[in-house]
C-alpha positions in Angstrom: 78.8 -11.0 202.4 81.1 -11.0 205.4 83.8 -13.7 204.9 86.4 -12.7 207.6 86.1 -13.7 211.2 88.1 -10.6 212.0 85.4 -8.2 210.8 84.6 -5.7 213.6 80.9 -6.5 213.7 81.7 -10.3 213.9 84.3 -9.7 216.6 81.9 -7.6 218.6 79.2 -10.3 218.4 81.6 -13.0 219.3 82.7 -11.1 222.5 79.1 -11.5 223.8 80.1 -15.0 224.9 81.8 -13.3 227.8 79.7 -12.4 230.9 81.4 -9.1 231.4 80.8 -8.1 227.8 77.1 -8.9 228.0 76.8 -6.9 231.2 78.6 -3.9 229.7 76.6 -3.8 226.5 73.2 -5.2 227.6 73.3 -7.6 224.6 73.5 -11.3 224.1 73.2 -13.7 221.1 70.6 -16.4 220.3 71.0 -19.2 217.8 68.5 -20.5 215.3 65.1 -19.3 213.8 63.0 -20.5 216.8 64.7 -18.3 219.4 64.7 -15.4 217.0 61.0 -15.8 216.5 60.4 -16.1 220.2 62.4 -13.0 220.9 60.4 -11.1 218.2 57.1 -12.3 219.7 58.2 -11.0 223.1 59.0 -7.6 221.7 62.8 -7.9 222.2 65.0 -5.4 220.4 67.0 -7.2 217.7 70.4 -5.5 216.9 71.9 -7.8 214.3 70.9 -10.9 212.4 73.7 -12.9 210.7 72.8 -15.7 208.3 74.2 -17.6 205.4 73.1 -17.0 201.8 71.1 -20.2 201.6 69.2 -19.7 204.9 65.7 -19.2 203.5 64.0 -19.5 206.8 66.0 -16.6 208.3 65.4 -14.5 205.2 61.6 -15.0 205.4 61.4 -14.4 209.1 63.4 -11.2 209.0 61.5 -10.0 205.9 58.2 -10.4 207.8 59.7 -8.5 210.8 61.3 -5.8 208.8 64.8 -6.8 209.8 67.9 -6.6 207.7 69.9 -9.8 207.4 73.7 -9.6 207.2 75.0 -12.4 205.0 78.0 -14.3 206.3 80.0 -17.3 205.2 79.6 -20.7 206.9 83.0 -20.2 208.5 82.0 -16.9 210.0 78.7 -18.3 211.2 80.5 -21.1 212.9 82.8 -18.6 214.7 79.8 -16.8 216.1 77.9 -19.9 217.3 78.5 -21.7 220.6 77.3 -25.0 219.4 79.3 -27.6 217.5 76.9 -27.8 214.5 75.2 -24.4 214.5 71.9 -23.6 212.9 71.6 -20.0 211.7 70.7 -17.3 212.0 72.8 -16.0 214.8 71.1 -12.9 216.2 72.3 -10.2 218.6 69.4 -9.2 220.9 69.0 -6.7 223.8 68.7 -8.2 227.2 65.3 -7.1 228.7 65.2 -4.6 231.5 63.7 -5.4 234.8 65.7 -6.7 237.7 63.2 -6.3 240.6 61.6 -9.2 242.3 57.8 -9.4 242.1 55.5 -10.9 244.8 54.9 -14.1 242.8 56.1 -17.7 242.9 59.8 -17.6 242.2 62.5 -20.2 241.4 65.8 -19.1 243.0 69.1 -20.5 241.5 71.5 -20.3 244.4 75.0 -20.6 242.9 73.9 -22.9 240.1 77.0 -23.4 237.9 75.9 -25.6 235.0 74.4 -23.7 232.0 72.4 -26.8 231.0 70.8 -27.1 234.4 70.1 -23.4 234.5 68.5 -23.4 231.1 66.3 -26.4 232.0 65.1 -24.7 235.1 64.3 -21.5 233.3 62.3 -23.5 230.7 60.4 -25.4 233.4 59.8 -22.2 235.4 58.3 -20.5 232.4 56.0 -23.4 231.8 54.8 -23.6 235.4 54.3 -19.9 236.0 57.4 -19.0 238.0 59.7 -16.0 237.7 63.4 -16.9 238.0 66.1 -15.2 240.2 69.8 -16.1 240.3 72.5 -15.2 242.8 75.7 -13.5 241.8 77.5 -16.8 242.1 75.3 -18.5 239.5 76.0 -18.9 235.8 74.8 -15.8 233.9 71.2 -16.5 232.9 71.7 -14.6 229.6 74.7 -16.8 228.6 74.1 -18.1 225.0 74.4 -21.6 226.4 71.7 -21.0 229.0 69.5 -19.3 226.5 69.9 -22.3 224.1 69.1 -24.8 226.8 66.0 -22.9 227.9 64.5 -23.3 224.4 62.6 -20.0 224.5 61.8 -19.9 228.3 63.7 -16.6 228.6 61.0 -14.9 226.6 58.1 -16.3 228.5 59.0 -15.4 232.1 60.8 -12.7 234.1 64.4 -13.2 235.0 66.2 -11.4 237.9 70.0 -11.6 238.1 72.5 -10.6 240.7 70.4 -11.6 243.7 72.2 -11.0 247.0 73.1 -14.1 249.0 70.7 -13.5 251.8 67.1 -14.9 252.1 66.0 -11.6 253.7 65.9 -10.0 250.2 63.2 -12.6 249.3 61.2 -12.0 252.4 61.2 -8.3 251.8 59.8 -8.9 248.3 56.8 -10.7 250.0 58.1 -14.2 249.2 58.2 -17.2 251.6 61.7 -18.7 251.2 61.5 -22.5 250.8 64.7 -24.5 250.4 65.0 -27.9 248.9 67.4 -30.1 250.9 67.6 -33.8 251.4 68.3 -33.3 255.1 64.9 -31.7 255.9 62.3 -33.6 257.8 59.3 -31.7 256.4 58.0 -33.1 253.1 57.7 -30.6 250.2 54.1 -31.5 249.5 53.1 -30.5 253.0 54.6 -27.1 252.8 53.8 -25.7 249.4 50.1 -24.9 249.7 50.2 -21.6 251.5 48.5 -18.4 250.2 51.8 -16.4 250.1 54.0 -16.6 247.0 57.0 -18.8 247.6 60.7 -18.6 246.6 61.9 -22.2 245.9 65.6 -22.2 246.5 67.8 -24.7 244.6 71.4 -25.0 245.7 74.7 -25.5 243.9 75.0 -28.9 242.1 78.0 -30.1 244.0 77.8 -28.3 247.4 74.1 -27.6 247.8 73.3 -24.6 249.9 75.3 -23.3 252.9 74.3 -24.3 256.4 73.7 -20.7 257.4 71.0 -20.5 254.7 69.3 -23.7 255.8 69.3 -22.5 259.4 68.1 -19.0 258.7 64.8 -18.4 260.6 63.0 -17.0 257.6 63.7 -20.1 255.5 61.6 -23.3 255.5 63.6 -26.4 254.6 61.7 -29.2 252.8 62.7 -32.5 251.2 61.4 -34.7 248.5 60.4 -38.3 249.3 62.7 -40.8 247.5 61.6 -44.3 248.5 64.0 -45.8 246.0 66.9 -44.9 248.3 68.7 -42.4 246.0 70.7 -39.9 248.0 69.9 -36.8 245.9 68.4 -35.6 242.6 69.8 -33.5 239.7 69.2 -29.9 240.5 67.1 -29.3 237.5 64.9 -32.4 238.2 64.4 -31.4 241.8 63.5 -27.9 240.8 60.9 -29.2 238.3 59.3 -31.5 240.9 59.1 -28.7 243.5 57.6 -26.3 241.1 55.0 -28.8 239.9 54.0 -29.6 243.5 53.6 -25.9 244.2 51.6 -25.4 241.0 49.1 -28.1 242.0 48.6 -26.4 245.4 48.8 -22.7 244.2 45.8 -20.7 245.5 
């Protein structure tokens, strides 16, 4: 059993909280049996599984999958986890390859900064049949906090990171860029029924999207009707409504 938080394997896993370390190694961590099970079902490579001695669920899951469990103390497990009251196991997994946009309905996170919002959007996108793309200025989609918030969505849809901040990249991929903004005059439900796959763009929580993006000729701005008089919606909520409207009208 590993009892020291300074153990080299523990230290290496803990470093995966940093974006640059995840990008350098191609690895990230997931917390709990459900996310490990989802990763296994998706064929993700599992590098390490850390669990406490009394974690029977982790032991059974890893036994069925032919994985070796590394036993750690409660203190070590807590040092690996990003949550306040972690549930083991903590697993180190390989981030899936594939960073090319496909010609299918896509949710675009444009400088989204909150991990909870990003995770919610990934989860909803996976449920409604969207791939997810994020610009360089967005939170890393493979951050453990985002993965935890998405509750398995990462393993049920394709994720593209490092999107350039230009809508032309979306158009080249065969997508019709549609941007959600409260200032648009065209209603979303009127614009989401086309035959071409769409790229639904959701802007930064505080600043929205830049004016040059809204005014780009290849982008179609749309708004959501809010008869209650609210000025704007949470980014994750707006994304969910837009994706649902598109799903209802998808050819």
